[in-house]
N, C-alpha and C positions, 0 to 999 in steps of 0.2 A: 650234352653240352661239350664243347671243345675245351681241352685243357688250356690253362692260362698261358703256358709256354708256347703252344701252337698259335694261340691268338696273337701273342706278342710277335711271333715270327711273321704271321700274315700282315699285321700292322706295319712292321718294318718294311716288308717287301712292297706293300701298296704305297707307302710314303716314299719309297725309293723310286718306284715307277711313276707315281703321281697321276698320270693321264691314262684314260681308257676310252675304248669305244663302248658306248651305251646303246643297248638294243632293248626296246620294249617288246615283250613277247605276249602281250594280251591279244585277244582276238576281237576286241570291240572295234566299232567303226572309227572312233576317235582314239588315237594313241599318240604318245609323245614320240617325236621323230628320232631316228637314229642320229646320234651326235657324239662328238668328242667331249668328254668331261674331265675336269680336274678335281680330284677328291680334296675336300677341305680338311676333313678329319675322319679318323676311324676310332670310335669310342670303345670302351671296355665291354660293351654288350655285343660287339661284332656288327655294329651298324656303321655304314659309310654315309657321309653327308656331302652333297655337292649340288651345284646349280645347273640347270638346263635352260636353254632359251624358252621364253614364254611363247606358247602357241598362239596363233591368231584367234582361234575359237575361244569361247568363254571357258575358263578353267573349271567351273562347276559342272560342265558337261562331260568331263573326263572321269574315268574310274579313279577312285581315291587310292586304291591299292591294286597292283598288277605285278605279274612275274617279269623279271628282267635278267639280262645277261650282260656282264661287263668283261671286256678283254683288255688286259693290261699288257703293254709291250713297250720297250724302249730300246732303241738302237744302241749297241755297245754293251748291253747287259747280257749275262749268260743265263738268264731265266726269263720266263713270262708266266702270266697268271690269268686264269679264267674264273670268274666268280658268277654264280647263279644265286638269285634270291628274290625277295619280295620287296617291291618299291612302294613307298607311300609319298603322296604329295603333301607337303607341309605348308600350311597357310597361316599358322599361328604366329603372330608378330613377335611374341616372346621368344620362341625358338629361333626365329630369324635373327633377332637382335643379339642372341647369345653367340651366334656363329660369325656375324658380319661386323666389321668395323663401321663406325659412323659415316666415314667418307664415301663408302660405296653402298650404304643401306638403301638410299632412295633409288639408285639405279637397279639394285637387286630387286626391290619391290615392284618396279615398273617393267623391267625387261626380262627378268629371270624368275624361275620357279625353283624353290628348294625341294630337293628329293632326298629322302632317307631310305637307304636300302638295308634291309636285314639280311645279312649273308646266310645262306643256307648250305651252300657247297662251294668250295674253292679248290681248283685244280692247279697245282704248282708244277711247272715243267722246267727242268734244267736243260739247257742246250749244250751239246758237246762240241768242243772245238775240233775242227777238221784235223785228221792225223797228218803228221809231217811226211810220212812215207806211205804211199798208197799200197795197200795190200788187198787186191781185188777179191781173192778167195775168202778172206775174213769178212770183208764187206758183204759179199754175196751170202755167206752163211748167216751173218747177222740179219740181213734183210729177210731171208727165208724164215728164220726163227721169229722175227717180228710179225710176218704175215700169218704164220701158223698159230702162234700163241698170243697175238695181239698185245705185245708188250712194248712199252715205251721207256727208254732209259731216262732216268731223272724224273719220273712221274710220281707225284704224291697227292692223292686226294684228301681233302679235309671236309668232313661233314659237320656243319655248325648247328644243325637242327637235330631233334631226336629222330625224325623220320626223314629219309632222303626224298628229294623232289621226284615226282613221277616223270619218267621220260616219255615224250610223245613219240608214237610210232605211226608211221604212214604205211598203209597197205595199198599196193597197186589195185586198181579196179579191174576186175576180170571181165 
């Protein structure tokens, strides 16, 4: 499990960026469409809560849990965040009532679907500001080092589950 200080760090960064691109990564026929989401809250268990537009198909035809990826970015910030995890479609009215104010509850129930994402891995990236004076030799050396050793400045991975998520690999067909 992730130390509490790291979870607080991720909570602050997610609340600062607030919006993300949501990608459903399941392989079933019906899946939630890629969309921009606004995170309502990140709880102390490492779960993000947000709404997505309700699909036209019947909600009970969708998988109740599926892998997802969220990419947080905001212009003007010197960092961005990629989160991978497992999403759950929440249909329990009590959980919805706990997160939504009364004035938008009916709209949320009719037009939106509540999603809970258990974060399994978070990649935090700091962007470097461009140097004031161009030094092409240093830039070339740094680029070659990055290519050879696959290093990224400002990269910090966080694993929120006991076992990391398996990476899908694609092999070309011979």
